[in-house]
BADRENDREN-578540 format. One line per 5 residues: number of its first residue (from 1); their letters; for each residue x, y, z of C-alpha. Coordinates in nm, 2 decimals, padded with zeros to 4 digits, always signed. Layout:
NUM = a = X/Y/Z; ...;
END
This chain:
1 = mtkpt = +04.91/-00.64/+04.91; +04.80/-00.96/+05.09; +04.45/-01.09/+05.04; +04.33/-01.00/+05.39; +04.46/-00.65/+05.35;
6 = lvfsl = +04.28/-00.62/+05.01; +03.96/-00.74/+05.16; +04.00/-00.49/+05.45; +04.06/-00.21/+05.21; +03.75/-00.29/+05.00;
11 = ifcla = +03.54/-00.30/+05.32; +03.69/+00.03/+05.43; +03.62/+00.19/+05.09; +03.26/+00.07/+05.08; +03.20/+00.18/+05.44;
16 = tnfvk = +03.35/+00.52/+05.36; +03.14/+00.56/+05.05; +02.83/+00.46/+05.25; +02.90/+00.71/+05.52; +02.97/+00.98/+05.26;
21 = aqtky = +02.64/+00.91/+05.09; +02.45/+00.94/+05.41; +02.62/+01.25/+05.54; +02.40/+01.57/+05.53; +02.55/+01.91/+05.50;
26 = tdaei = +02.52/+02.15/+05.79; +02.32/+02.47/+05.74; +02.64/+02.66/+05.74; +02.79/+02.44/+05.47; +02.47/+02.47/+05.26;
31 = atktd = +02.48/+02.85/+05.29; +02.84/+02.86/+05.16; +02.75/+02.63/+04.87; +02.43/+02.82/+04.78; +02.61/+03.16/+04.79;
36 = klikq = +02.88/+03.02/+04.56; +02.62/+02.89/+04.31; +02.41/+03.21/+04.31; +02.71/+03.42/+04.23; +02.77/+03.21/+03.92;
41 = mtlqe = +02.41/+03.23/+03.80; +02.27/+03.47/+03.55; +01.95/+03.66/+03.63; +01.76/+03.46/+03.37; +01.88/+03.13/+03.54;
46 = kvgmi = +01.77/+03.26/+03.88; +01.43/+03.35/+03.76; +01.39/+03.02/+03.58; +01.42/+02.85/+03.92; +01.14/+03.05/+04.08;
51 = hgnss = +00.86/+02.95/+03.85; +00.74/+02.63/+03.69; +00.87/+02.52/+03.36; +00.61/+02.23/+03.34; +00.32/+02.14/+03.55;
56 = ftsag = +00.53/+01.97/+03.81; +00.89/+02.10/+03.76; +01.08/+02.42/+03.79; +01.40/+02.48/+03.59; +01.75/+02.38/+03.70;
61 = vprlg = +02.08/+02.52/+03.58; +02.25/+02.22/+03.41; +02.59/+02.40/+03.36; +02.62/+02.44/+03.73; +02.50/+02.09/+03.82;
66 = ipefv = +02.15/+02.21/+03.94; +01.88/+01.97/+03.81; +01.51/+02.05/+03.77; +01.31/+02.05/+04.09; +01.05/+01.77/+04.05;
71 = msdgp = +00.73/+01.76/+04.25; +00.44/+01.52/+04.27; +00.10/+01.53/+04.42; +00.03/+01.32/+04.73; -00.10/+01.33/+04.98;
76 = hgvrl = -00.17/+00.96/+05.01; +00.03/+00.82/+04.72; +00.26/+00.93/+04.44; +00.03/+01.05/+04.17; +00.03/+00.90/+03.82;
81 = ehgrt = +00.25/+01.07/+03.56; +00.07/+01.35/+03.37; +00.16/+01.68/+03.20; +00.51/+01.69/+03.06; +00.63/+01.41/+03.28;
86 = ydtqk = +00.38/+01.18/+03.12; +00.55/+01.23/+02.78; +00.90/+01.20/+02.92; +00.83/+00.90/+03.14; +00.65/+00.68/+02.89;
91 = gvnda = +00.67/+00.32/+02.99; +00.73/+00.40/+03.36; +00.53/+00.20/+03.61; +00.33/+00.47/+03.78; +00.08/+00.24/+03.95;
96 = gtylp = +00.18/+00.23/+04.32; +00.07/+00.21/+04.67; -00.27/+00.37/+04.74; -00.26/+00.45/+05.11; -00.57/+00.54/+05.31;
101 = tgvcl = -00.66/+00.90/+05.29; -00.55/+01.16/+05.55; -00.87/+01.15/+05.75; -00.84/+00.77/+05.79; -00.48/+00.82/+05.90;
106 = aatwn = -00.59/+01.07/+06.16; -00.86/+00.83/+06.28; -00.58/+00.59/+06.39; -00.47/+00.84/+06.66; -00.13/+00.67/+06.61;
111 = pklgy = +00.16/+00.90/+06.53; +00.38/+00.60/+06.46; +00.15/+00.51/+06.17; +00.19/+00.87/+06.06; +00.56/+00.81/+06.03;
116 = dfgav = +00.51/+00.48/+05.85; +00.27/+00.65/+05.61; +00.52/+00.92/+05.53; +00.80/+00.67/+05.49; +00.60/+00.48/+05.22;
121 = lgsea = +00.54/+00.81/+05.03; +00.90/+00.91/+05.06; +01.04/+00.58/+04.94; +00.80/+00.56/+04.64; +00.87/+00.92/+04.55;
126 = nyrgk = +01.24/+00.84/+04.55; +01.18/+00.54/+04.32; +00.98/+00.76/+04.08; +01.24/+01.04/+04.07; +01.05/+01.30/+04.26;
131 = dvilg = +01.21/+01.56/+04.49; +00.89/+01.69/+04.67; +00.57/+01.51/+04.77; +00.28/+01.76/+04.80; +00.15/+01.66/+05.14;
136 = pgini = +00.03/+01.64/+05.41; -00.28/+01.85/+05.38; -00.37/+01.97/+05.73; -00.64/+02.23/+05.70; -00.88/+02.24/+05.98;
141 = irtal = -01.21/+02.05/+05.92; -01.45/+02.34/+05.98; -01.75/+02.22/+05.79; -01.88/+01.88/+05.69; -01.95/+02.01/+05.35;
146 = ngrnf = -01.59/+02.07/+05.25; -01.51/+01.84/+04.96; -01.15/+01.81/+05.06; -01.20/+01.69/+05.42; -01.10/+01.34/+05.32;
151 = eyese = -00.74/+01.47/+05.25; -00.73/+01.66/+05.58; -00.70/+01.52/+05.93; -00.90/+01.68/+06.20; -01.10/+01.96/+06.35;
156 = dpyli = -00.85/+01.97/+06.64; -00.51/+02.14/+06.60; -00.34/+01.93/+06.86; -00.43/+01.60/+06.69; -00.33/+01.74/+06.35;
161 = skmav = +00.01/+01.85/+06.49; +00.09/+01.50/+06.63; -00.01/+01.32/+06.31; +00.14/+01.57/+06.07; +00.48/+01.57/+06.23;
166 = gyikg = +00.51/+01.19/+06.21; +00.41/+01.20/+05.84; +00.66/+01.48/+05.76; +00.95/+01.30/+05.93; +00.86/+00.98/+05.76;
171 = vqdqg = +00.88/+01.14/+05.42; +01.19/+01.34/+05.49; +01.39/+01.06/+05.64; +01.37/+00.90/+05.30; +01.54/+01.21/+05.15;
176 = isacv = +01.23/+01.36/+05.00; +01.08/+01.69/+05.10; +00.73/+01.70/+05.24; +00.52/+02.00/+05.15; +00.26/+02.09/+05.42;
181 = khfia = -00.05/+02.25/+05.27; -00.26/+02.47/+05.23; -00.13/+02.77/+05.43; -00.39/+02.89/+05.54; -00.77/+02.89/+05.58;
186 = nnqet = -00.85/+02.67/+05.28; -01.14/+02.52/+05.47; -01.39/+02.52/+05.19; -01.37/+02.45/+04.82; -01.66/+02.67/+04.72;
191 = krqsi = -01.52/+03.00/+04.58; -01.17/+02.88/+04.70; -01.00/+03.09/+04.43; -01.17/+03.41/+04.52; -01.30/+03.40/+04.88;
196 = dvqms = -01.15/+03.64/+05.14; -01.13/+03.47/+05.48; -01.17/+03.69/+05.79; -01.11/+03.56/+06.13; -01.00/+03.68/+06.48;
201 = dralh = -00.64/+03.66/+06.60; -00.75/+03.41/+06.86; -00.90/+03.18/+06.60; -00.59/+03.22/+06.38; -00.34/+03.14/+06.66;
206 = eiylp = -00.54/+02.88/+06.86; -00.71/+02.68/+06.58; -00.57/+02.74/+06.23; -00.20/+02.80/+06.28; -00.08/+02.53/+06.53;
211 = gfkaa = -00.06/+02.24/+06.29; +00.15/+02.44/+06.05; +00.37/+02.57/+06.33; +00.43/+02.21/+06.45; +00.51/+02.11/+06.09;
216 = vtvgg = +00.78/+02.38/+06.07; +00.92/+02.39/+06.43; +00.89/+02.03/+06.52; +00.86/+01.84/+06.19; +01.12/+02.05/+06.02;
221 = vntlm = +00.92/+02.05/+05.70; +01.13/+02.16/+05.39; +00.85/+02.31/+05.18; +00.51/+02.47/+05.24; +00.23/+02.54/+04.99;
226 = gsynk = +00.02/+02.86/+05.00; -00.35/+02.84/+04.96; -00.58/+02.98/+04.69; -00.80/+03.20/+04.91; -00.74/+03.55/+05.03;
231 = frgqw = -00.67/+03.61/+05.40; -00.77/+03.94/+05.54; -00.78/+04.10/+05.20; -00.45/+03.97/+05.06; -00.40/+03.65/+04.86;
236 = atqnn = -00.27/+03.39/+05.11; +00.02/+03.27/+04.89; +00.15/+03.63/+04.86; +00.05/+03.74/+05.21; +00.31/+03.94/+05.39;
241 = ylmnq = +00.17/+03.87/+05.74; +00.14/+03.50/+05.68; +00.46/+03.43/+05.48; +00.71/+03.69/+05.60; +00.60/+03.78/+05.95;
246 = ilkke = +00.47/+03.45/+06.09; +00.62/+03.17/+05.88; +00.97/+03.30/+05.81; +01.04/+03.55/+06.08; +00.84/+03.42/+06.39;
251 = wgfkg = +00.88/+03.05/+06.31; +01.22/+03.06/+06.14; +01.12/+02.86/+05.84; +01.42/+02.80/+05.62; +01.27/+02.62/+05.33;
256 = avisd = +01.07/+02.72/+05.02; +00.72/+02.85/+04.99; +00.55/+02.70/+04.69; +00.23/+02.85/+04.55; -00.07/+02.63/+04.49;
261 = wgavh = -00.11/+02.59/+04.12; -00.23/+02.92/+03.98; -00.25/+03.09/+04.32; -00.02/+03.38/+04.24; -00.19/+03.70/+04.12;
266 = stdqa = +00.07/+03.97/+04.14; +00.44/+03.99/+04.05; +00.52/+04.26/+04.31; +00.33/+04.10/+04.59; +00.46/+03.75/+04.53;
271 = iwngt = +00.82/+03.87/+04.51; +00.80/+04.10/+04.81; +00.57/+03.89/+05.03; +00.74/+03.56/+05.05; +00.64/+03.34/+04.76;
276 = dlemg = +00.95/+03.15/+04.66; +00.82/+02.93/+04.37; +00.52/+02.99/+04.15; +00.36/+02.68/+04.01; +00.09/+02.63/+03.75;
281 = sdidm = -00.04/+02.37/+03.51; -00.01/+02.26/+03.15; -00.29/+02.01/+03.19; -00.67/+02.06/+03.16; -00.65/+02.11/+02.78;
286 = rpnvn = -00.37/+02.37/+02.81; -00.07/+02.20/+02.66; +00.10/+02.51/+02.52; +00.14/+02.72/+02.83; +00.41/+02.99/+02.81;
291 = ygkff = +00.57/+02.95/+03.15; +00.78/+03.26/+03.09; +00.46/+03.46/+03.12; +00.40/+03.35/+03.48; +00.39/+03.64/+03.73;
296 = mgdtv = +00.73/+03.53/+03.86; +00.87/+03.48/+03.51; +01.00/+03.72/+03.24; +00.84/+04.02/+03.41; +01.08/+03.97/+03.70;
301 = vtlvk = +01.38/+03.98/+03.47; +01.25/+04.31/+03.32; +01.18/+04.47/+03.66; +01.53/+04.38/+03.79; +01.71/+04.50/+03.48;
306 = tgkmp = +01.52/+04.83/+03.48; +01.60/+04.89/+03.84; +01.24/+04.86/+03.96; +01.31/+04.55/+04.17; +01.62/+04.46/+04.37;
311 = eylid = +01.80/+04.14/+04.27; +01.86/+04.03/+04.63; +01.49/+03.94/+04.65; +01.54/+03.69/+04.37; +01.86/+03.56/+04.53;
316 = ekvrr = +01.67/+03.49/+04.85; +01.41/+03.28/+04.68; +01.68/+03.08/+04.49; +01.87/+03.04/+04.81; +01.57/+02.88/+04.98;
321 = ilyvm = +01.51/+02.64/+04.69; +01.88/+02.55/+04.68; +01.87/+02.50/+05.06; +01.60/+02.23/+05.01; +01.79/+02.07/+04.72;
326 = fktdv = +02.11/+02.04/+04.92; +01.93/+01.92/+05.23; +01.78/+01.63/+05.04; +02.08/+01.55/+04.82; +01.91/+01.67/+04.50;
331 = iggkr = +02.24/+01.85/+04.45; +02.57/+01.71/+04.55; +02.47/+01.38/+04.72; +02.36/+01.03/+04.66; +01.99/+00.98/+04.66;
336 = kagey = +01.82/+00.67/+04.80; +01.70/+00.43/+04.54; +01.36/+00.40/+04.69; +01.12/+00.11/+04.66; +00.79/+00.08/+04.49;
341 = ntkah = +00.47/-00.10/+04.60; +00.65/-00.36/+04.80; +00.48/-00.61/+05.03; +00.60/-00.39/+05.32; +00.42/-00.09/+05.17;
346 = eqtal = +00.11/-00.29/+05.12; +00.12/-00.40/+05.48; +00.15/-00.04/+05.59; -00.16/+00.05/+05.39; -00.34/-00.25/+05.56;
351 = niaee = -00.22/-00.15/+05.91; -00.34/+00.21/+05.87; -00.68/+00.10/+05.74; -00.72/-00.15/+06.02; -00.65/+00.11/+06.29;
356 = givll = -00.84/+00.39/+06.11; -01.18/+00.23/+06.05; -01.42/+00.34/+06.33; -01.69/+00.13/+06.48; -01.96/+00.39/+06.55;
361 = knerk = -02.24/+00.17/+06.68; -02.26/-00.19/+06.78; -02.59/-00.28/+06.95; -02.68/-00.63/+07.04; -02.31/-00.71/+06.96;
366 = ilpls = -02.40/-00.76/+06.59; -02.03/-00.73/+06.52; -01.81/-00.92/+06.49; -02.01/-01.16/+06.29; -02.04/-01.50/+06.46;
371 = ssvks = -01.96/-01.84/+06.32; -02.33/-01.90/+06.29; -02.36/-01.66/+06.00; -02.36/-01.86/+05.68; -02.50/-01.61/+05.43;
376 = iavig = -02.44/-01.24/+05.38; -02.61/-01.00/+05.15; -02.37/-00.73/+05.05; -02.56/-00.42/+04.92; -02.45/-00.09/+04.77;
381 = ynaer = -02.26/+00.05/+04.48; -01.97/+00.15/+04.71; -01.91/-00.22/+04.79; -01.76/-00.28/+04.45; -01.66/+00.07/+04.35;
386 = kqamg = -01.29/+00.16/+04.33; -01.21/+00.50/+04.47; -00.83/+00.56/+04.41; -00.87/+00.76/+04.09; -01.12/+01.00/+04.24;
391 = ggssq = -01.08/+01.31/+04.45; -00.89/+01.55/+04.22; -00.52/+01.61/+04.26; -00.50/+01.33/+04.52; -00.59/+01.07/+04.26;
396 = ikafy = -00.37/+00.76/+04.26; -00.33/+00.49/+04.00; -00.34/+00.20/+04.25; -00.14/-00.11/+04.18; -00.45/-00.28/+04.29;
401 = evtpl = -00.75/-00.19/+04.51; -00.94/-00.44/+04.72; -01.30/-00.33/+04.73; -01.53/-00.40/+05.03; -01.70/-00.68/+04.84;
406 = eglkn = -01.37/-00.84/+04.74; -01.24/-00.81/+05.09; -01.55/-00.98/+05.24; -01.51/-01.27/+04.99; -01.14/-01.29/+05.07;
411 = iagkn = -01.20/-01.32/+05.45; -01.54/-01.50/+05.47; -01.41/-01.84/+05.36; -01.60/-02.11/+05.17; -01.86/-02.17/+05.43;
416 = vkity = -02.02/-01.83/+05.40; -02.24/-01.75/+05.10; -02.21/-01.39/+04.98; -02.46/-01.23/+04.74; -02.44/-00.88/+04.60;
421 = aqgyk = -02.70/-00.63/+04.51; -02.61/-00.28/+04.37; -02.89/-00.10/+04.55; -02.84/+00.24/+04.40; -02.69/+00.43/+04.11;
426 = ierga = -02.40/+00.68/+04.14; -02.52/+00.97/+03.93; -02.54/+01.33/+04.02; -02.90/+01.41/+04.12; -03.01/+01.04/+04.12;
431 = vadha = -03.30/+00.95/+04.33; -03.41/+00.61/+04.47; -03.42/+00.34/+04.21; -03.71/+00.12/+04.34; -03.62/-00.18/+04.13;
436 = liqqa = -03.27/-00.18/+04.27; -03.40/-00.13/+04.62; -03.64/-00.42/+04.58; -03.36/-00.65/+04.46; -03.15/-00.54/+04.76;
441 = adaaa = -03.44/-00.60/+05.01; -03.49/-00.95/+04.86; -03.13/-01.03/+04.89; -03.13/-00.91/+05.26; -03.44/-01.11/+05.34;
446 = nadva = -03.27/-01.43/+05.22; -02.95/-01.38/+05.41; -02.85/-01.42/+05.78; -02.70/-01.07/+05.78; -02.71/-00.77/+05.54;
451 = ivvgg = -02.41/-00.53/+05.50; -02.49/-00.20/+05.32; -02.19/-00.02/+05.19; -02.28/+00.33/+05.10; -02.20/+00.69/+05.19;
456 = wthgy = -02.01/+00.94/+04.98; -01.79/+00.88/+04.67; -01.48/+01.02/+04.50; -01.55/+00.95/+04.14; -01.38/+00.70/+03.91;
461 = nytdw = -01.15/+00.93/+03.71; -01.09/+01.29/+03.62; -01.42/+01.33/+03.43; -01.63/+01.14/+03.68; -01.47/+01.34/+03.96;
466 = kdnay = -01.60/+01.65/+03.80; -01.95/+01.50/+03.75; -02.03/+01.27/+04.03; -01.79/+01.32/+04.32; -01.89/+01.45/+04.66;
471 = daedt = -01.55/+01.42/+04.82; -01.32/+01.59/+04.58; -01.11/+01.90/+04.52; -01.28/+02.21/+04.38; -01.63/+02.10/+04.50;
476 = dksnm = -01.82/+02.11/+04.82; -02.13/+01.91/+04.91; -02.46/+02.10/+04.90; -02.59/+01.93/+05.22; -02.52/+01.63/+05.45;
481 = lmpfg = -02.81/+01.42/+05.31; -02.72/+01.08/+05.17; -02.72/+01.10/+04.79; -02.86/+00.85/+04.53; -03.16/+00.75/+04.74;
486 = qdeli = -02.95/+00.56/+05.00; -03.18/+00.65/+05.29; -03.47/+00.47/+05.12; -03.24/+00.18/+05.04; -03.12/+00.14/+05.40;
491 = kavlk = -03.47/+00.16/+05.54; -03.59/-00.11/+05.30; -03.30/-00.34/+05.39; -03.36/-00.29/+05.76; -03.72/-00.38/+05.72;
496 = anpkt = -03.63/-00.69/+05.52; -03.36/-00.79/+05.77; -03.30/-00.61/+06.10; -02.96/-00.77/+06.13; -02.80/-00.51/+05.91;
501 = vvvlm = -02.47/-00.34/+05.93; -02.41/+00.00/+05.75; -02.06/+00.07/+05.63; -02.00/+00.44/+05.53; -01.74/+00.54/+05.29;
506 = gggpi = -01.63/+00.90/+05.27; -01.44/+01.19/+05.41; -01.67/+01.28/+05.69; -02.02/+01.28/+05.84; -02.35/+01.21/+05.67;
511 = dmnqw = -02.70/+01.26/+05.79; -02.81/+00.93/+05.94; -03.14/+01.04/+06.11; -03.38/+00.84/+05.89; -03.23/+00.50/+05.99;
516 = itetp = -02.98/+00.53/+06.27; -03.22/+00.42/+06.55; -03.30/+00.09/+06.38; -02.95/+00.01/+06.26; -02.76/-00.20/+06.51;
521 = gilqa = -02.42/-00.17/+06.35; -02.24/+00.12/+06.18; -01.88/+00.14/+06.06; -01.70/+00.45/+05.93; -01.46/+00.32/+05.67;
526 = wypgm = -01.34/+00.66/+05.51; -01.15/+00.59/+05.19; -00.93/+00.31/+05.33; -00.68/+00.26/+05.05; -00.57/-00.04/+04.84;
531 = eggna = -00.61/-00.29/+05.13; -00.92/-00.13/+05.26; -01.16/-00.41/+05.17; -00.95/-00.66/+05.35; -00.91/-00.44/+05.66;
536 = lakii = -01.29/-00.38/+05.67; -01.36/-00.75/+05.63; -01.12/-00.85/+05.90; -01.30/-00.61/+06.14; -01.64/-00.74/+06.04;
541 = fgqvn = -01.53/-01.10/+06.10; -01.34/-01.02/+06.42; -00.99/-01.10/+06.30; -00.91/-00.74/+06.38; -01.05/-00.55/+06.68;
546 = psgkl = -01.14/-00.20/+06.57; -00.96/+00.08/+06.74; -01.02/+00.39/+06.52; -01.15/+00.71/+06.68; -01.32/+01.00/+06.51;
551 = pmsfp = -01.09/+01.29/+06.44; -01.39/+01.51/+06.40; -01.74/+01.55/+06.55; -02.03/+01.40/+06.36; -02.33/+01.63/+06.40;
556 = kkled = -02.69/+01.50/+06.40; -02.78/+01.75/+06.13; -02.59/+02.01/+05.93; -02.76/+02.30/+06.12; -02.59/+02.19/+06.44;
561 = epahk = -02.24/+02.25/+06.30; -02.07/+02.56/+06.44; -01.97/+02.69/+06.10; -02.34/+02.69/+06.01; -02.50/+02.77/+06.35;
566 = lgeyp = -02.26/+03.03/+06.49; -02.04/+03.11/+06.19; -02.07/+03.16/+05.82; -02.05/+02.93/+05.53; -01.99/+02.96/+05.24;
571 = gngvt = -01.99/+03.34/+05.26; -02.14/+03.59/+05.03; -01.92/+03.50/+04.74; -01.66/+03.76/+04.83; -01.60/+03.73/+05.20;
576 = vnytd = -01.65/+03.45/+05.46; -01.64/+03.55/+05.82; -01.53/+03.28/+06.07; -01.77/+03.41/+06.34; -01.76/+03.06/+06.49;
581 = diyvg = -01.42/+03.18/+06.61; -01.24/+02.93/+06.84; -01.55/+02.72/+06.88; -01.48/+02.46/+06.61; -01.60/+02.10/+06.64;
586 = yryyd = -01.62/+01.96/+06.99; -01.52/+02.30/+07.14; -01.86/+02.42/+07.02; -02.06/+02.11/+07.10; -01.92/+02.08/+07.46;
591 = tykva = -01.93/+02.46/+07.54; -02.28/+02.52/+07.40; -02.42/+02.18/+07.52; -02.52/+02.06/+07.17; -02.53/+01.68/+07.14;
596 = pqfaf = -02.35/+01.55/+06.84; -02.45/+01.23/+06.66; -02.10/+01.09/+06.74; -01.85/+01.28/+06.95; -01.50/+01.38/+06.86;
601 = ghgls = -01.27/+01.09/+06.97; -01.55/+00.83/+06.97; -01.49/+00.48/+06.85; -01.60/+00.14/+06.99; -01.41/-00.18/+07.04;
606 = ytdfk = -01.50/-00.55/+07.07; -01.36/-00.54/+07.43; -01.41/-00.31/+07.73; -01.16/-00.08/+07.89; -01.15/+00.04/+08.25;
611 = ysglq = -00.98/+00.36/+08.36; -00.85/+00.41/+08.71; -00.60/+00.57/+08.94; -00.58/+00.92/+08.81; -00.30/+01.13/+08.97;
616 = vhtag = -00.21/+01.48/+08.89; +00.13/+01.62/+08.98; +00.20/+01.99/+08.91; +00.53/+02.18/+08.94; +00.59/+02.53/+08.82;
621 = kkati = +00.42/+02.55/+08.48; +00.42/+02.18/+08.41; +00.19/+01.89/+08.49; +00.23/+01.52/+08.49; -00.09/+01.31/+08.47;
626 = tfnvk = -00.09/+00.94/+08.53; -00.37/+00.68/+08.52; -00.43/+00.32/+08.44; -00.61/+00.16/+08.15; -00.72/-00.21/+08.18;
631 = ntgsv = -00.86/-00.44/+07.91; -01.15/-00.60/+08.10; -01.27/-00.80/+07.81; -01.18/-01.14/+07.66; -01.00/-01.02/+07.34;
636 = agaet = -00.69/-00.80/+07.28; -00.76/-00.44/+07.18; -00.64/-00.09/+07.17; -00.78/+00.22/+07.34; -00.69/+00.58/+07.28;
641 = aqlyv = -00.70/+00.76/+07.61; -00.76/+01.13/+07.56; -00.66/+01.41/+07.80; -00.86/+01.73/+07.79; -00.78/+02.04/+08.00;
646 = kqekl = -01.00/+02.31/+08.13; -00.92/+02.62/+08.34; -01.18/+02.69/+08.61; -01.16/+03.07/+08.63; -01.12/+03.26/+08.31;
651 = klprp = -01.02/+03.61/+08.21; -01.13/+03.56/+07.85; -01.39/+03.32/+07.72; -01.25/+02.97/+07.64; -01.39/+02.64/+07.53;
656 = ekelk = -01.53/+02.40/+07.78; -01.22/+02.18/+07.74; -00.94/+02.12/+07.49; -00.74/+01.82/+07.38; -00.39/+01.84/+07.51;
661 = gfekv = -00.26/+01.48/+07.52; -00.35/+01.13/+07.41; -00.20/+00.79/+07.40; -00.30/+00.48/+07.21; -00.26/+00.18/+07.45;
666 = flkag = -00.25/-00.18/+07.31; -00.36/-00.43/+07.57; -00.41/-00.81/+07.58; -00.72/-00.95/+07.74; -00.70/-00.87/+08.11;
671 = eekkv = -00.38/-00.66/+08.08; -00.34/-00.32/+08.25; -00.09/-00.04/+08.17; +00.00/+00.28/+08.33; -00.03/+00.59/+08.11;
676 = titln = +00.18/+00.90/+08.17; +00.12/+01.23/+07.99; +00.34/+01.53/+08.06; +00.20/+01.88/+07.98; +00.43/+02.18/+07.93;
681 = edafq = +00.33/+02.54/+07.97; +00.19/+02.57/+07.61; -00.09/+02.32/+07.71; -00.23/+02.58/+07.95; -00.19/+02.89/+07.74;
686 = yyndv = -00.44/+03.07/+07.52; -00.39/+03.36/+07.28; -00.48/+03.69/+07.44; -00.57/+03.91/+07.15; -00.57/+04.22/+07.37;
691 = kekwv = -00.21/+04.17/+07.46; -00.14/+04.01/+07.12; +00.05/+03.72/+07.27; +00.02/+03.37/+07.42; -00.04/+03.39/+07.80;
696 = mdpgv = -00.09/+03.15/+08.09; -00.31/+03.26/+08.38; -00.22/+03.09/+08.71; -00.51/+02.90/+08.86; -00.69/+02.57/+08.90;
701 = fdfvv = -00.71/+02.34/+08.60; -00.94/+02.04/+08.55; -00.77/+01.74/+08.39; -01.04/+01.53/+08.21; -00.96/+01.18/+08.08;
706 = gsssr = -01.19/+01.01/+07.84; -01.26/+00.76/+07.57; -01.40/+01.05/+07.37; -01.48/+01.41/+07.43; -01.82/+01.30/+07.57;
711 = dirlt = -01.72/+00.97/+07.73; -01.54/+01.10/+08.04; -01.39/+00.83/+08.26; -01.16/+01.03/+08.51; -01.13/+01.38/+08.64;
716 = gkgsl = -00.88/+01.55/+08.85; -00.76/+01.90/+08.95; -00.43/+02.08/+08.98; -00.30/+02.43/+09.05; -00.04/+02.59/+08.83;
END
């Protein structure tokens, strides 16, 4: 063989192997392969695959080449090793990329960043040897008190759908399965493991299901996690209506349903009603769990052997798990190597934080800080507090985490003097510490500008999460009032220096009534991830123009929220009735004419945007809406133009308007772009619970374009 021929052969061989490694089996091929494997499996081997054999794995069948199925918590980073994996992975580097939390991602209103977010998770999960990343969390934000809102994305099902699909595709394009959660109605943590949620069919179909439907039918998500709560009298994880009728039959879901950890309560109901994999935990001081005693464990073997349960039910569950394993090359393929905490991943974390932080208020143009500012008093415990290890199951061992104080020091430069005062203590039940407040006021008085970094908190670690966290799994807030005496702190700082900016950390709104009128600048920073401090500082100093928009309404006070005003929270301990129905978030505020503190979709910029030229074209059951957005200011910026739809004559009550489209437009100073949004029939439908189906009533529709749900710039009409 000549040298050129040898080189060609090597290239051909490498190319062939590469193509083979990237080839995915068709569904038909997967069905053939899974059937062949199932026929070779014993009943005990099958049952071993449908329940956990450690806190984050289920059993494989080594003799048939089926490995364990390995999961990891997200939803904004691959969780540190714990449980059995901690013992088997000693020495592994489990400190990785800490991405901004889900609510910060949603505040970007940028589906492309959703994809980038998911791609980082998928890549790092691959590197760490995981098969499934347990995210995204997409439960509707129904009440500001829910401790898990920081993981979730929005009060609006359309925004959730757009962001979740990007996230899922980003994860799964890396060869890792996403697991959308928690299906369904896990909208509070109080009594989450016992509460029975009751809601109307309209609320279910119009508000609480669309994000999950998009995850399945558009995102093609491979796995789905059931929730802890009951739904209409039956546990959600083993709920025939939810799992069998809606998810698997109506939506055609082909993947595996995974229970939340400890969410299965009955062998019969789990097996018959759609649970495919029962998971539980060997942590929390329970290292000797007998996994065979799970509901979907040894009991199933006995029931099948005694003829009390058909084996085909078990086969179906194994078939679904194998489908996911084949689809992601857990079996029979070459997995991607993945990357871990690369510079590119860190940059993605920074990009999301920069686009997700929301400028709520900016009077007298206090932001960005001018070059004349030579001294800054940074005040508040959250300025130096790291948040990654808080929050419960979403805790991340961050490779590093830039705090707001560190970020300000990084970006300010040598010509700006930065002093720090703690201001308050983070301790459950703590009240104002007057000595700390006086120190903070003195620091503010001696600085050109004061920046108070406060709000909610996650907790440092597992113990602190249980004791002091306000944004965390398994706990809800008791009210919206600022904890730790922060109201008194902010008022004292404002009195000492009116040039004060308040930065709020946390998963959602907080009561600002005691100081909002006097405060010229307010930023909502959420939990912005490992690069959050740098992103925040870049916005404060004007290196980045803020473009985040609220993915939820901020009420003036808790009593204004629909779940508390029209609905029911937290229920009577047994049942919670969603009598707020379809009027969640802005749907309530706009329909019932209640002014929020900050509206859904609100977010300011350092530049100004002009909307013009609205045109509405309708044809059949579709509409195309076009308009122009121009940056009329002197700096580049991004504006999220939001399209809301309202039908003028109604057969059944409907909200004042509903979000049906949006586009984030990036514009240089003076630049103008044309925005085109096309709406299909589903944008005009509502769920008719009398007819038990989605319907569209012909008529005149209003097309409302705004910078938020309350900042309306253009209106038009069209008949369909």
